[in-house]
N, C-alpha and C positions, 0 to 999 in steps of 0.2 A: 813253649818255644825253647829250643836248644840254642845256646850262645857259644861264642868262641872263647870260653874259659875252660881249661882242660885239667883233668886229673889223669896222670900217667902212672902206671904201676910197672915196675921192673922186677922180674922174678928169676932167681937162680936156684935151680932145684936141688942144690946141695951146698954145704959149707965145708970149710977146711977141717973142722973138728966135730962135725955132727950137730953143732948147736943151731939155734935159730937166731938170726940177726935180722931185726926189723927196724927200718928207718922211716918213720911216718912223721907226725908232728914232734915226736920224741924218738930217740934211738934207744933200742932195747936189745940186749943179748941175753938169751935164756936157753935153758936146756930143752924146753918143751913148748909147743904151740899153745897148749892149754894155759900157759902163764903169760901170754901176750896181753898187754893192756888194751890194745885196740880191739874192741869187741867184734866189729865186723870182720876183721882179718881172722880173729880167733875162730869164729863159727864157720867162716868160709873154708878155711884150711882144714878144719876138723871134718866138715862135710865131705871134703875130697880125700879124706884118709891120710892127710899129711900131719905128722905129729912132731917131727924133728928134722934136722939136716936141711936147712933152708936159709936162703937170703932173699929178702923182699924189701922193696923200698917204694915210696910214692913221692911224686912231685906234683905240685898243684899251684895254679894261679887263681883258684876258687876256694879260698879258705873256708873252713867249717864255721858254722854259727852265723853266717851272713844271709841265709835264706836262698842261696843260689843252687841248692841241690847237690852240694859237694859230697855229702855222705852217700847218696845214691850213685853218683858218678864214680866214687871210689869203689863201691861194691861191684858195679858193672865192669870197671876196668880190671879189678882183681880177678873176677871170674873169667874174663876174656883171656887174661894172662895165664890162668890155670889151665884153661881149655887148650891154649896153644902149647903150653909145656907138656900136656898130656897127649898132644897130637890129635886133638878133636876139633871139628868145625862146629861151632855153636851158633844156632839161629839167634838173631838179635832180639827177637821177641822172647825167646827162652831165656836169654841173658837178663832181660828186664824182669821177668817173673822170678827167676832164681835170686836176683839181687834184692827184690822186694821181699822174698821169703826170709832172707837172712835177717832183715830188720823186723818184719812183722811177726814171723813165726818163731825163729830161733831166739830173738832178743825181746820179743813181746812189745815192740814199740808201736804206738798207735799212729802209724804213718800211712799215707796213701801210696799209690803206685805211679803217680804221674811223673815224679822226678826220675824214676828208674827207666820209664819208657822214653822220656825225652833224652836221657843220656845214651841209651842203647840205640835208638832209632834216628835221632837228630831231626832237624827241620821244625816246622810248625805242625802241630798235631791236634786232633780232637780225639778224646778217649771216651768210649762208651763202656761203662763198667756195670755189669749185671749184678744182681743181688748175690749171685753165687761167687762173685769176685772175678769172673771171666772178663777179660778186656778185649775190646775191638778197637784197635788204633786205626785212624784214617789220616793220611797226610792232607794238609790244607794247601791248596794251590794259591799262592800269594801273588797278586798282580804287582806290576812295577811301582805304581804309586804307593802301595802299602809297604813294599820292600824299602823304598826310599825313606818312608816315614820310620820304619823300624830301625834303619841304620843311622838316621840323623836326628830324629825328634824324640826318640825314647832314650832317656838317660838314667843311669843308676848311680846312687850315692850311698856310701856306707855311713850309717847314722851314728857310728861310734860305740855300739854296744853289741857284742856277740851274745847270742842267747841260746837257751836250751829249748828246742822246739817240742821235745817230749813233754815237758811240764805243761805247756800251753795246750797241746793237743789232748793230753790225758784229761785235763779239766773239761775240755769241750766234749770229749767222748762220753765222759761220765754224765754230763748234762743231757746228752741225747739219749743215753741208755735209761735215764730216769724219766724220760718222756717230758722233759722241760719244754713247755709250749713256746716260750720266748726263743730259745735256742733253735728249736726245730723250724719255726716260722722263718727265722733268718737264714737258715740253711736252704730252705726252699726259695727264698728271695734271691740268694746268690745264684742258685741253679737257673733262675729265670733270665739271668743276664747273659747266659751262654749263647742263646740264639741271636740276639742283637749284636753281640761282639763278633760272632762268626760272620754275620752279614757285613759288618763294618770292615772286617779284614779282607774277605773274599771279594767284596764289591768296590774296594778302594775308597771307602768313605772314612778317610783317616781322621777327619775332625770329629767323628763320633767316638773314637777310641778313648780319648782322655776323659770325657765326661762319664763314660761307662766304667772306667777304672775308678773314678771318684765315687760313683754309686757303690761299686763293690767294696771300696775301702770304708765308706761310712757304715755299710751294713756289717762288715767284718769287725769293725771296732766295737759293735754292740754285742758281739758274741761273748766277750769276756773283758774285764777291766785290765787284764794282763796282755791283751793283744798289742796295744800301743804303749808308748812311754812319753813323758814330758818332752824329751829331746826329739823324738820322732814327730810329735805334734807341732813343736816349734819349727822344725825344718820344713815340714809339709806346709805350714802356714806361710813361711817365707817363700817357698816355691810358688804357691798359688798367687802370691802378691807380685811375683817377678817373672811371669810368663808361662807358668805351668797351667794347663787346662784340666789336669787330673793326675792321678797316680795312686799308688798303693804300696804298702809294705810287703816285701816279698817273704815267702815262707809263712810259718805259723803265726808269727808275731813275737812281741817282746823285745824287739830290737832287730838289727840286721841292716838290710838295704832297702832304700826307697827307690821304687821305679817311678819315673816321672815322665809324663807326656808334655812336651813343650811346644808352644805355638811357634810356627815358622819364623825364623829371624830372632828369636828370643833366647837361643841357646847360650850365647856368650854372656849376656847379663846374668842369666840364672846361674851359670857355672861360677861366676865371680862372687855372687851373693852367698851361695851355699858353701863355697870353699872358704870364704871369710868367716862363715859361721861354724867352721870346724868339720864340715862333711868332706869326705874323700871320694872323688868320682872313680867309678870302676868302668872303664870303657868296654864296650862290647859291640858285636854285630851278630846277626843270626848265623848259626852254623848248620849247614844242611846235611852234613854227613853224621853218622852215628859212631858207635864204638868201633874201634879198629885195633887189630892185634899187631899192626905194623907201626913203624915210627911215623909220627905226625910231623908235618913241616912246621917250621917257625911261622907264626902268624904275622900278617902285616896289618894288624888292627888299626894302628894310628893312621897308616897311609889310606886305608879304605874309608876311614871316617872323615878324612880331610876333604 
């Protein structure tokens, strides 16, 4: 599910003196694209034959390391900006594939494609991924009871620890490649939760969603001792004691954001307890549109959640 947390990329195809000025999480001025610290920007620009004479910046309210898919969103936004600068119209599915290739092929990161497709296409999706890697995305029709649940009873809290997803995913991938039975059996167990979750969402059985998230989280925690942290475990336990009927850590694990399903009417008490415990809420609602090469309007997130 795509949410209304955005990564915007602004690109000016030349600079005053031919240098490269990049303003991402840090600002860097260099003579060549190959010297950029931001790895995704470096390989994306190189793929497009851009090596110098450029100004590029990004703005985000989805910081990296929180499990919100910001790296994928950055890659999609940068590629969309490049396509626009080059006068091309790029299919959103192609954007997702190209952004995924930047991380998986060029940078060798053991990441999936789901975040790139969510950022490029928007909305609620199912993705069928063949062994060949070919993806068939399908939009999920969300009935009003489910949409109300997604907007009001799903809450996200930053657990206070930004993490490196690559380290967690690499260890997991190595276990699978070794044929580790324990890891593979848990991956199959996770896959079996897709059908009941799809049914809960499409049929408006919203009270089934939280317990399914909890099942997913309990299985995921067994994949590696690095998936959870003492802080995450403490916050999740507090949430379950104060109105949450399930949840999970977003992203690969190791820290980041807790997504919590909250029973109707329990949102305010849960917010108070987790805020007092040091967690920071990240408000969101579903976002139905995908990547756009034009300016996005300012959101009215708080108004819509009221």
